[in-house]
Residue, then its C-alpha position, 0 to 999 in steps of 0.5 A: x499499500x506504502x508503495x503504491x501511495x509513493x509511486x503515485x505521489x512521485x508521478x504527481x509531483x513530477x506532473x506539478x513541476x511540469x504544469x508550473x514550468x509550463x505556465x511560467x514560460x506561457x505567462x512570460x511570453x503572454x503577459x507584459x509587466x508594463x502594461x500595468x503602468x500608463x504608457x502614455x504618462x510622460x513624466x514617468x521614469x522608464x529606465x528606473x521602471x526598467x531597473x525595478x522590473x530587472x530587480x523583480x526578474x520579470x523584465x522583457x529585456x532578460x531572456x525567458x530562460x534565464x529569468x526561469x532560472x532565477x525564479x526557480x532557484x528562488x523557489x528551491x532555496x528561499x520559497x520566494x515567488x517572486x513580486x507583482x509588477x506594482x512591488x507587492x510580495x507575491x507570497x504575502x498575497x497568497x498567505x492571506x488569499x489561500x485562508x479566505x478561501x479556506x474559510x469561504x469553501x470548507x464548510x460549504x464543501x463538507x455540506x455539499x458532500x455529505x448532503x449529496x450523498x445522503x440525499x442522492x442514497x435516499x432517492x435511489x432507494x425510492x427510485x420513480x417515487x413522487x419524493x424521488x422525482x421531486x427531488x430530482x427536479x430541484x436538483x436539476x433546476x439548481x444545476x441548471x442554474x449559474x452560480x451567479x444568478x443563484x447567489x443573486x437570487x439569495x441575496x434578494x431573498x436575504x435582503x427581503x427577510x431582513x427588511x421583513x423582520x427589521x433585523x440584520x439576520x443575513x450580511x453578504x458583503x465581505x468577510x466582516x462588517x459591523x462588530x458588536x460589543x457583547x462576548x463573541x461578536x466578532x465569531x457571530x459576525x463572520x458566520x453571519x457573512x459566511x452564511x449566505x455564500x455557504x449555502x449558495x455552495x452547498x445547494x450547488x454541491x448537494x444537487x450535483x453530488x446527489x445525481x451521481x450519488x443516486x446513479x451509482x447507488x442504483x447500479x449497486x443497489x441491483x448487484x447480485x451482492x446486494x440481492x445475495x445478501x437479502x436473501x440471506x436475511x439480511x435487512x434492507x437497511x444494512x444491505x443498503x448502507x454495508x454494501x450498496x452505499x460503501x461500493x458506491x463510495x468508491x468512484x465518489x471518493x475520486x470525484x470529491x477529492x477532485x472537486x474540493x481541489x478545484x473549488x479554491x479557484x473555481x469559487x471566483x464568482x461566489x468570491x466575487x458576489x460575496x465580496x470575498x477576495x480569495x484565490x479565485x479573484x486573485x488569480x483573475x486579477x494577476x491576469x489582468x494586472x500582467x502579472x507573470x509571478x502572480x499568474x504562475x503562483x496561481x497555477x502553481x496553487x491550483x496544481x498542488x490542490x489537484x495533487x492533494x486531491x489526487x493523493x486524498x482520491x488515492x488514500x480514500x480508495x485505499x480506505x473504502x476498497x480492500x482491494x487496493x490494501x491487498x495489493 
């Protein structure tokens, strides 16, 4: 088992290195840091600006390969991902943005996964019933609704609720707002601002995961080993949870791991609508700001998340599927 995981980790690390290197070369050729400044400004000291770009290792007067070797050396020796065209440290920005994304995503992801599995497994046991059809219709409506539309509808509903109740129960702009003077006011304020984006992400997760889980459960419920277990006298609930559900979770584990990894950058729309400044927004602003180092760092973070998701998927498969542990 350990050899299996070590081999997979080595393959993922090599792929990550290749992907990040390619991202650096593409960003260096596609982005122009000078465009981050007003090129029509006659008072700009372009010589000083060029010296600054050389110091930041983003000047187009230096060959790309030379810049790459310097950039790579700093990463391996100092873990320094460089500077933006405006002089900000990429390390400092990412260290803040990552935790913003973690706070935004973690609760919604857990609720979406657990709720999706529960709803999907439950509706599979009630195939073609009225409940199954209603849940299927609701899930398809949510899946078909763009995230930006769903988020704005939630904001409209929250605003109407606040007006109707005369309170500010829902707060949905940024991470924090007005903090009261009572004990735990800061935590309550953060939870209020987190509530609506969490609902938005949870609904999308539950709707999509439940469709996958339902189809997988239908396949396993009709399998021979489940029918055999029922024929031997095992009650339906135990046959479903011990055999059908556990088997269907093997492919879902892979899906969950990669889905959570991509959420860090895939939540860009949610961040934009609710005023959160996480990794998704930073990725977009890096490209708009002609930021070579920032864009490459975002790609590296995305690749690391995918690598972590792949490794987590392998671990979950090892835990769920005894055949992998034996091999």
